[in-house]
C-alpha positions as CSV (number, residue, x, y, z in Angstrom):
1,M,-23.7,-46.3,28.8
2,T,-23.4,-48.8,31.6
3,M,-23.7,-47.9,35.3
4,T,-20.0,-48.1,35.6
5,E,-19.5,-45.7,32.7
6,A,-22.0,-43.4,34.3
7,T,-20.0,-43.1,37.5
8,R,-16.9,-42.3,35.4
9,A,-18.6,-39.8,33.2
10,E,-17.2,-36.3,33.5
11,T,-20.7,-34.9,34.0
12,P,-23.0,-37.4,35.9
13,P,-26.4,-37.9,34.5
14,V,-29.2,-35.9,36.2
15,V,-32.4,-37.6,37.2
16,L,-35.4,-35.6,38.5
17,V,-37.8,-37.5,40.7
18,V,-41.3,-36.0,41.3
19,D,-43.4,-37.8,43.9
20,D,-45.5,-36.6,47.0
21,E,-44.3,-39.6,49.1
22,P,-41.1,-38.7,50.9
23,F,-40.2,-42.4,51.5
24,I,-40.3,-43.1,47.7
25,L,-38.3,-39.9,46.9
26,K,-35.6,-40.9,49.4
27,N,-35.5,-44.5,48.3
28,I,-35.0,-43.6,44.7
29,E,-32.5,-40.9,45.5
30,I,-30.3,-43.3,47.5
31,M,-30.6,-46.0,44.8
32,L,-29.6,-43.8,41.8
33,T,-27.0,-41.6,43.7
34,S,-25.1,-44.8,44.6
35,K,-24.9,-45.6,40.9
36,G,-23.4,-42.2,39.9
37,C,-26.4,-40.1,39.2
38,R,-27.2,-36.6,40.5
39,V,-30.7,-36.8,41.8
40,L,-33.1,-33.9,42.1
41,T,-36.4,-34.3,44.0
42,A,-39.7,-32.5,44.1
43,G,-42.8,-33.2,46.1
44,T,-45.4,-31.4,43.9
45,G,-46.1,-31.1,40.2
46,G,-45.4,-27.4,40.2
47,E,-42.0,-27.8,41.9
48,G,-41.1,-30.6,39.6
49,L,-42.0,-28.6,36.5
50,S,-40.0,-25.6,37.8
51,K,-36.9,-27.8,38.5
52,A,-37.2,-29.5,35.1
53,I,-37.1,-26.1,33.3
54,Q,-34.2,-24.8,35.4
55,E,-32.0,-27.9,35.6
56,H,-32.7,-29.7,32.3
57,P,-32.5,-33.3,33.7
58,D,-31.6,-36.3,31.5
59,V,-34.5,-38.3,32.8
60,V,-37.7,-37.5,34.7
61,L,-39.4,-40.0,37.0
62,L,-42.9,-38.6,37.5
63,D,-45.7,-39.8,39.8
64,L,-49.2,-39.5,38.3
65,M,-51.1,-38.6,41.5
66,L,-49.7,-35.3,42.8
67,P,-51.4,-32.7,45.1
68,D,-51.4,-29.8,42.6
69,L,-50.7,-30.5,39.0
70,D,-51.2,-34.1,38.2
71,G,-48.5,-36.1,36.3
72,F,-50.3,-35.9,33.0
73,E,-50.3,-32.1,33.1
74,V,-46.7,-31.9,34.3
75,C,-45.6,-34.3,31.5
76,R,-47.5,-32.3,28.9
77,R,-45.9,-29.0,30.0
78,I,-42.4,-30.6,30.1
79,K,-42.8,-31.9,26.5
80,A,-44.1,-28.5,25.4
81,E,-40.8,-26.9,26.4
82,P,-38.5,-26.7,23.4
83,T,-35.4,-27.5,25.5
84,L,-37.1,-30.5,27.2
85,R,-39.1,-32.1,24.4
86,H,-36.6,-34.9,24.0
87,T,-36.2,-35.5,27.8
88,P,-37.5,-39.0,28.6
89,V,-40.4,-39.0,31.1
90,L,-41.1,-42.3,33.0
91,M,-44.4,-42.2,34.9
92,L,-44.6,-43.9,38.3
93,T,-48.1,-45.1,38.8
94,A,-50.2,-47.5,40.8
95,L,-52.9,-47.3,38.1
96,T,-53.0,-50.3,35.7
97,D,-56.0,-49.4,33.5
98,V,-55.4,-49.0,29.8
99,F,-57.1,-45.6,29.8
100,S,-54.6,-44.0,32.1
101,K,-51.7,-45.4,30.1
102,V,-53.2,-44.1,26.9
103,K,-53.7,-40.7,28.5
104,G,-50.1,-40.7,29.7
105,L,-48.8,-41.5,26.2
106,D,-51.0,-38.7,24.8
107,A,-49.3,-36.4,27.3
108,G,-45.9,-37.4,26.0
109,A,-44.8,-40.1,28.5
110,D,-42.1,-42.4,27.2
111,D,-42.7,-45.4,29.6
112,F,-44.5,-46.5,32.8
113,I,-43.2,-48.1,36.0
114,S,-45.8,-49.6,38.2
115,K,-45.9,-49.1,42.0
116,P,-44.7,-50.8,44.1
117,F,-41.7,-50.9,41.7
118,N,-38.9,-53.4,41.6
119,E,-35.5,-51.7,42.2
120,G,-33.7,-53.7,39.5
121,E,-36.4,-52.9,36.9
122,L,-36.4,-49.2,37.8
123,R,-32.6,-49.0,37.5
124,A,-32.6,-50.9,34.2
125,R,-35.3,-48.6,32.6
126,V,-33.6,-45.4,33.9
127,W,-30.3,-46.5,32.4
128,A,-31.9,-47.5,29.1
129,F,-33.4,-44.0,28.8
130,L,-30.2,-42.3,30.0
131,R,-28.4,-44.1,27.2
132,T,-31.0,-42.9,24.7
133,K,-30.8,-39.4,26.0
134,R,-27.0,-39.4,25.8
135,L,-27.1,-40.6,22.2
136,H,-29.6,-37.9,21.3
137,D,-27.5,-35.2,22.9
138,E,-24.5,-36.4,21.0
139,L,-26.5,-36.3,17.8
140,D,-27.7,-32.8,18.6
141,E,-24.1,-31.7,19.2
142,S,-22.9,-33.3,16.0
143,Y,-25.6,-31.5,14.1
144,R,-24.7,-28.2,15.7
145,R,-21.1,-28.6,14.8
146,L,-22.0,-29.6,11.3
147,K,-24.1,-26.5,10.9
148,E,-21.2,-24.4,12.2
149,L,-18.9,-26.1,9.6
150,E,-21.4,-25.4,6.8
151,E,-21.6,-21.8,7.8
152,L,-17.9,-21.5,7.9
153,R,-17.6,-23.2,4.5
154,D,-20.2,-20.9,3.0
155,S,-18.5,-17.8,4.4
156,L,-15.1,-19.0,3.1
157,T,-16.6,-19.7,-0.3
158,H,-18.3,-16.3,-0.4
159,M,-15.0,-14.6,0.5
160,I,-13.0,-16.5,-2.1
161,M,-15.6,-15.9,-4.8
162,H,-15.7,-12.2,-3.9
163,D,-11.9,-11.9,-4.0
164,L,-11.7,-13.6,-7.4
165,V,-13.9,-11.0,-9.1
166,A,-11.2,-8.3,-9.1
167,P,-8.4,-10.2,-10.8
168,L,-10.8,-11.9,-13.3
169,T,-12.2,-8.5,-14.2
170,A,-8.7,-7.2,-14.9
171,I,-8.1,-10.2,-17.2
172,Q,-11.4,-9.6,-19.0
173,I,-10.7,-5.9,-19.5
174,G,-7.2,-6.7,-20.8
175,V,-8.5,-9.2,-23.3
176,E,-11.2,-6.8,-24.5
177,A,-8.6,-4.1,-25.0
178,V,-6.4,-6.4,-27.2
179,L,-9.5,-7.4,-29.2
180,E,-10.3,-3.8,-29.8
181,K,-6.7,-3.3,-31.1
182,F,-7.3,-6.2,-33.5
183,A,-10.5,-4.7,-34.7
184,A,-9.2,-1.1,-35.1
185,K,-5.5,-1.1,-36.0
186,L,-3.7,-4.4,-36.4
187,P,-4.0,-6.7,-39.4
188,T,-6.2,-9.7,-38.7
189,N,-4.6,-12.8,-37.4
190,E,-7.5,-15.3,-37.3
191,T,-5.8,-17.8,-35.0
192,H,-4.7,-15.2,-32.4
193,E,-8.1,-13.5,-32.6
194,R,-9.9,-16.8,-32.1
195,M,-7.8,-17.6,-29.1
196,L,-8.4,-14.2,-27.6
197,R,-12.2,-14.5,-28.1
198,T,-12.1,-18.0,-26.6
199,A,-10.2,-16.5,-23.6
200,H,-12.7,-13.7,-23.4
201,E,-15.7,-16.1,-23.4
202,G,-13.9,-18.2,-20.7
203,C,-13.6,-15.0,-18.6
204,R,-17.3,-14.3,-19.1
205,R,-18.3,-17.7,-18.1
206,L,-16.1,-17.6,-15.0
207,M,-17.7,-14.2,-14.1
208,D,-21.1,-15.8,-14.5
209,M,-20.1,-18.7,-12.2
210,L,-18.8,-16.3,-9.6
211,R,-22.0,-14.2,-9.7
212,D,-24.1,-17.4,-9.4
213,V,-22.2,-18.4,-6.2
214,L,-22.6,-15.0,-4.7
215,S,-26.2,-14.6,-5.8
216,V,-27.3,-18.0,-4.6
217,S,-26.0,-17.3,-1.2
218,R,-27.7,-13.9,-1.0
219,L,-30.9,-15.2,-2.5
220,E,-31.0,-18.0,0.1
221,E,-30.6,-15.5,2.9
222,K,-33.1,-13.2,1.2
223,K,-30.5,-10.4,1.2
224,L,-30.4,-9.7,-2.6
225,P,-32.7,-6.8,-3.3
226,L,-34.7,-6.8,-6.5
227,T,-34.5,-3.8,-8.8
228,L,-37.9,-4.0,-10.4
229,E,-38.6,-2.3,-13.7
230,D,-40.8,-2.7,-16.8
231,V,-39.1,-5.3,-19.0
232,D,-39.8,-6.3,-22.6
233,I,-39.1,-10.0,-22.5
234,R,-38.5,-10.2,-26.3
235,E,-35.8,-7.6,-26.1
236,L,-34.2,-9.3,-23.0
237,V,-34.1,-12.7,-24.7
238,E,-32.6,-11.2,-27.9
239,R,-29.9,-9.4,-25.9
240,C,-29.1,-12.7,-24.1
241,I,-28.9,-14.6,-27.5
242,H,-26.4,-11.9,-28.7
243,I,-24.2,-12.4,-25.6
244,V,-24.0,-16.2,-26.1
245,E,-23.2,-15.9,-29.9
246,P,-19.5,-16.9,-29.4
247,T,-20.5,-20.0,-27.4
248,R,-23.1,-20.9,-30.1
249,A,-20.6,-20.5,-32.9
250,I,-18.1,-22.7,-31.1
251,A,-20.7,-25.4,-30.4
252,Q,-22.1,-25.1,-34.0
253,V,-25.6,-25.2,-32.7
254,A,-28.5,-23.1,-34.1
255,I,-30.6,-20.8,-32.0
256,A,-34.2,-20.1,-33.0
257,T,-36.8,-17.8,-31.4
258,E,-40.5,-18.0,-31.2
259,F,-42.4,-14.9,-29.8
260,S,-46.1,-14.5,-29.7
261,P,-47.3,-11.1,-30.9
262,K,-47.8,-8.3,-28.4
263,L,-46.0,-9.9,-25.5
264,P,-47.1,-8.2,-22.2
265,I,-44.5,-6.2,-20.2
266,V,-43.1,-7.9,-17.1
267,K,-42.3,-6.1,-13.9
268,C,-39.0,-7.8,-12.8
269,D,-35.3,-7.3,-12.2
270,S,-33.9,-7.4,-15.7
271,S,-30.4,-8.2,-14.6
272,L,-31.5,-11.3,-12.6
273,I,-34.0,-12.5,-15.2
274,G,-31.4,-11.9,-18.0
275,R,-29.0,-14.1,-16.1
276,V,-31.7,-16.8,-15.8
277,V,-32.2,-16.8,-19.6
278,L,-28.4,-16.8,-20.2
279,N,-27.9,-19.7,-17.8
280,L,-30.7,-21.7,-19.4
281,V,-29.5,-21.0,-23.0
282,S,-25.9,-21.7,-22.2
283,N,-26.9,-24.9,-20.4
284,S,-28.8,-26.1,-23.5
285,L,-26.0,-25.2,-25.8
286,K,-23.6,-27.2,-23.7
287,F,-25.7,-30.4,-24.0
288,T,-26.8,-30.1,-27.6
289,D,-24.8,-32.0,-30.2
290,T,-23.3,-30.2,-33.2
291,G,-26.0,-29.4,-35.7
292,G,-28.7,-29.3,-33.1
293,T,-31.0,-26.5,-32.2
294,V,-31.9,-24.5,-29.1
295,T,-35.2,-22.7,-29.3
296,V,-36.2,-19.8,-27.0
297,A,-39.9,-19.1,-27.0
298,A,-42.0,-16.5,-25.1
299,A,-45.8,-16.3,-24.9
300,A,-48.6,-14.9,-22.7
301,V,-50.3,-17.6,-20.6
302,G,-53.3,-16.1,-18.8
303,E,-51.9,-13.5,-16.3
304,E,-48.3,-14.7,-16.8
305,V,-45.6,-14.6,-19.4
306,E,-44.0,-17.9,-20.1
307,V,-40.5,-18.4,-21.4
308,Q,-39.3,-21.7,-22.7
309,V,-35.8,-22.8,-23.6
310,R,-35.9,-26.0,-25.6
311,D,-33.1,-28.1,-27.0
312,T,-32.5,-31.2,-29.1
313,G,-29.8,-32.4,-26.7
314,L,-29.1,-35.4,-24.4
315,G,-32.2,-35.0,-22.2
316,I,-32.4,-35.6,-18.5
317,P,-33.0,-39.0,-16.9
318,P,-36.4,-39.2,-15.2
319,E,-34.9,-39.8,-11.7
320,N,-33.0,-36.4,-12.0
321,L,-35.9,-34.2,-13.1
322,E,-36.8,-33.3,-9.5
323,K,-33.2,-32.6,-8.6
324,V,-31.7,-30.5,-11.4
325,F,-32.5,-27.2,-9.6
326,D,-30.9,-28.4,-6.3
327,K,-27.7,-26.6,-5.3
328,F,-24.5,-28.5,-6.3
329,F,-26.5,-31.3,-8.0
330,Q,-24.5,-32.5,-11.0
331,G,-26.5,-35.4,-12.2
332,G,-24.5,-38.4,-10.9
333,N,-22.6,-40.6,-13.4
334,S,-25.2,-40.8,-16.1
335,H,-23.9,-39.9,-19.6
336,A,-27.0,-37.8,-20.0
337,A,-26.4,-35.9,-16.8
338,R,-26.2,-32.1,-17.0
339,K,-22.8,-31.7,-15.3
340,G,-21.3,-28.4,-14.3
341,Q,-20.6,-26.4,-11.2
342,G,-24.1,-27.3,-9.9
343,L,-25.2,-23.7,-9.2
344,G,-26.5,-22.2,-12.5
345,L,-29.9,-24.0,-12.3
346,A,-30.1,-23.5,-8.5
347,F,-29.6,-19.7,-9.1
348,C,-32.4,-19.8,-11.8
349,R,-34.9,-21.4,-9.3
350,L,-34.1,-18.9,-6.5
351,A,-34.2,-15.9,-8.9
352,I,-37.5,-16.9,-10.4
353,E,-39.0,-17.7,-6.9
354,A,-37.8,-14.4,-5.6
355,H,-40.1,-12.8,-8.2
356,G,-43.0,-14.9,-7.1
357,G,-42.7,-17.0,-10.3
358,R,-42.2,-20.7,-10.9
359,I,-39.7,-22.8,-13.0
360,W,-39.6,-26.4,-14.0
361,V,-38.2,-28.8,-16.6
362,E,-39.7,-31.4,-18.9
363,S,-37.4,-33.9,-20.6
364,E,-37.0,-37.3,-22.1
365,T,-33.6,-39.0,-22.3
366,G,-32.3,-38.7,-25.8
367,K,-35.0,-36.4,-27.0
368,G,-34.0,-33.0,-25.5
369,S,-35.2,-30.9,-22.6
370,R,-37.6,-28.0,-22.1
371,F,-36.9,-25.5,-19.3
372,I,-39.9,-23.3,-18.5
373,F,-40.4,-20.4,-16.3
374,R,-43.4,-18.1,-15.7
375,L,-43.6,-14.6,-14.3
376,K,-46.6,-12.5,-13.7
377,K,-47.2,-9.8,-16.3
378,K,-47.3,-6.1,-15.3
379,P,-50.8,-5.3,-13.8
């Protein structure tokens, strides 16, 4: 922003000058007012601090030697105000020793102007910091608008996902009804039945995706209540494996289980943890080649119960291991990337963390992956 631009600005920049010498106050006021600034003046530190808090100036010119609060303390208090912490403070001082400058920098001062000051130098420094402040304000405004757009997008996504549940449920119920007819009355037509079962599995996966979107949003906002109950992890895992059987059959991948004897009971929300297991097993099936194996294991580890979902699939590149649980992460362009809607694993992380547990992945490209989570066993 040049001086000419400042005079044309819709809102002129505001400069607060704090000095106990009336001549200096008047001199600076005339100099900056003539260049398009609105100048506020204060003769004491307390008055200057009060005006800074009330008026939110773009730049503060602050004398060090003031009759009440000195410049160091005024600067420190200005920078402590959340709405003023990015406001540039230029200290006017006749002191030239290094100690005073270090003390000023510690208090938050952005620059120093020595007395007696050169008018050209003062104007140049003020305009340099006005330009910096203007850019910072524009960045803040852009960030605020971006946050508003993100909130709008999330609200719209949530609304769309919620509205999709009803028609998708109707489709799922209709397919189930026809499948029951096939099983009970009509002669078997393997092609039609296979198509219906594929459609039914597609509906189930879409429902899972919708639930993931809605649940991720509510878990992030900590608005999804947990319904805690005593859960037998072995029974929960076996139930999940039964649910994904159609997917397993289509993928032609084996599922094996490994359970240690006398698994402890876990206090958790069985619906959420069940969906975690389903997501992890479905994910492994998706990225395991025909003839491969997905193994689900559960064992007691100290005061926790550990569940592992291992596969003989593609594996995950090392650079993606820390990102796979991020929302909307899809793995880039790597052939080994675990692509999808980018919410399933994010949901798993949030659901496990909501229970006070932890989840991670171990993998090597071309040698499969092992997703692991731990939950505290029932006291």
